[in-house]
N, C-alpha and C positions, 0 to 999 in steps of 0.2 A: 557187643563190641565187634564180633566177627562180621556181622552183616554190614556194619558201618565201614569196616576196613575194605570189604569187597566192593561196596558202592564207591568209596573214595578212589580205589584203584581203577575201577572201570571208568569213572569220570576223568581221572588223570590221564589214562591211556587215550581217551578221545580228544583231549585238549589240543594236541598239535594239529590234528586234521581240521578241527573247527577253526583254529586261529589261522591256519594256512588259507582256508577258503575266504575268511574275512579280509586278510591281507591281500589276497588276489583280487578281490572285488574292489578294494581300496586303490590298487594300482590301475585297474581298468577305469575307475571313476576319475582318477587323477589324469590319466592319459586323455580322456574325453574332455576334461576341463581345460587342459593346456591347448588342445586343438581348437576348441570354441573360442578361447581367449585370443589365440593367434588370428583366427578369422575375423574376430570382432575388431582387433586392433587395425588390421589391414582395411577393413570396411570404414572404420572411423577416420583413419588417415586419408583415405580416398575422398570421403564426403567432405572433410575439412578443406582439402585441396579444391574440390569442386565449388565449395562456397566462396573460397578466396577468388577463384577465377570468375565466378558470377558477380561478385561485388566489383571487381575491376572492370568487367564488361558492362556494368550497370543493369544487369538482369536481376540482381538481388539487392534489396534495400539493406544497407549496413546497420541494421537494428538488431542488437544481440538478443533482445527479448523475443524476436520472431524467428531467430535461427535455431534449429534443433536437428538432432540426428534423425535418421530414418527409423521407421517402425521396426525394420529388420534388425538394425543395430541395437535398438533398445530390447528387442526380444532375445537377442543373443546374450546381452548382459544379464537379463533376468534368468535365463537358462543357466548361465554360469553360477549365479547365486544359489540356484536350486541344487546344482551338483555339489557345490561347496558345503551346503547344509547336509546333504546325504553323506559326504565324507566325514563330517564332524560326528554325525549320529552313529555311523559305523565304527568310528574310532572309540567313542564312548562305550558302545556295546562290547567291543573287544576288551577294553579296560575293566568294565564291570564283570565280564566273564572270568578274567584272570583273578580279579580281586575276590570273587566268590570262591574260587579254588584255594586261594591263600587263607581265607577265613575257615574253610573246611579243614585245611592242613593244621591250622592253629587248634581247632577243636580236636583233631586226631591226636596231636601232641599232648593236649591237656588230658585226654582220656588215658593215654599211656602213662603220663605222670601220676595220675590218680591210682592206676593199677600198681605202679611201682611203690607208691606210698602205702597202699594196703598190704602189699607183700612184706614191706619192711616192718610195718606195725605188727603184723602177725608173727614174723620171725623174731622180733626183738625180745618179747617176754620169754620165749623158749630159750634163747641164748642166755638171757640174764639168769634164769632158773638153773640152767646147766652149769654156768660158771660159778654161781653161789654154792651149789651142791658139791662140786668137785673141790673147790678151794677150802670149804669148811671141813670136809672129811680129811683132807691131807693135813690140815692145821691141828686137828685134835691129837694126832699121834706125837707131835713134837712139843706141844705146850700143855701144861696142866694147871688146874685151878681156875677160879672164875675169871681172874684177870686175863689169863692166857686165852681162854675161850672167847671172851668179849673182844680181845684184840684181833684174833683170827677172823672172826665174823666181820669186823669193821674193815679190815684190809681186803677181805674177799669181796665185800659189797663195793668198795671203791674200785678195785680192779675190774670187776664185772661191768660196772657203769662205764669205765673208760673203754673197755672192749666193745661195748654196745655202740657207743658213739663213734668209735673208729670204724667199725664194720658198716654202720649206717652211712657214714660219710663216704667210704670207699665205694659202696654199692650204688648210692644215689647220685654221686657226683664224680663220674669218671673223668670229666674234662676239667674240673676245678672251677667251673663258672657258677656253681650253685652250692651253698652250704646247707646241710640238713641239720639245722640248729633246733634245740628244744625251745618251743615257743610258749611264752607266757600267754594264757588266754586273754589277758587284759592288754597285751602289747600289740600295737598295730602292725600289720604286714604290708609289704609293698611289692612292686615289680611284677613281671610276668610269672615269676616263680612262687609268688605269694609267701615270701619269707620275711623275717624281721629285718630291720636295718642293720647292715654290717659293711665294713670296708668303704671303698669309694662309691658314691652314688651320684646320679645326675637327675635333674628335674626336667620334665617335659614343659616346654614353653607354651603349650596350649592350656589356657586357664580352665578349660572344661574337660581336661584329661581325667579319666576315671581312676587312673592308677597314680599319676603324678611323679613318683620317684622310682628310679630303676638302678640296679646294681650294674657297675661297669661291665663285669663279665657276662651278664645276661644279655646285654645289647651290643656286645662286641667292641667295647671301648677300652683303651689302655690309658688314656689321659683325658683331661677336661677339654671339651669342645669350645672353640672360640666362636662367639656369636650365639644365635638361637639354635636350639636342638629340639626335635620332635621325635616322639616314639613312632614305631612303625604303624600303629593303628591311627594315630592322629595325622601322620604324614600322608597315609593313603586317603583319609577323609579329606584332607586339605587339597590334595592333587585332584581328587574327583570333583570337588566343588569348583576348582579353578578350570578344569576341563569343560565343565558344563556352562 
C-alpha cells in the first residue's frame, strides 16, 4: 500500500508539467495550421481570379474538368490535413494520460476503502464482546432468578448490536453518502461502494455497464436526472471512443 501511494503521488506531481508541454505543443501546431490555411486561402483566391481573367481573355478554355489549382496550393492543403491529424493525436494522448491517472485514483480509493473495512471488521467483535461483558455483569446485581438473568443477557445483546452498527456507520460514513449495512451473502450488491440496494438509486444507460445501479449519494445526485445518465466509467469510455 505504501509503495502504491508513493508511486501515485509521484505520478500526480508530474502530471501538470506533462500536460503543460502537450498543451504548448498543441498551441504551436494550431498557430502553424492557421498560418498555412491563411496562405492557402490567399493563393486559391488569386488562382481563381487568374483563371477568370484567362477565360475572359480567351487564354484558358472554360472547361471545368481541365481547370485545377496549382500543385503548391494542393500541397498546402495536404500539409494542413497532416497538422490537423497531429493535433488530434496529441489531444487523444493528453486525454488518455489524464484518464490513466483517474483510474489510478479510483484504485487508490478502493484500497483505502478495503483497509477501512478490515479495520472495522477487526474492531467490531472486540466492541461487541466488551459491551456484552459490561452489561451482563451490571445486570446480575439488580435481577435474580433465571428469568431475570435471561432478560439481562437479551437486553445486553440487543444494546451491543445497536452500538456496533452505530459505530460502524459513524466511522465508515462521515459524509452520509454510504451506509455500512449488514449484507446477506445471497443479496446482490451495487454501486461503486459495493453495498446492497437502499434509498434512491439510478441506473446507468449504458447496456454494457458492469455495475448498472448506483446510490444517489455515491454519484453526487440529489434528484432524478432528466434524460439519459451515464456513470463516470461509462462516460469516460464513451468520450474516449467519440474522440477517436
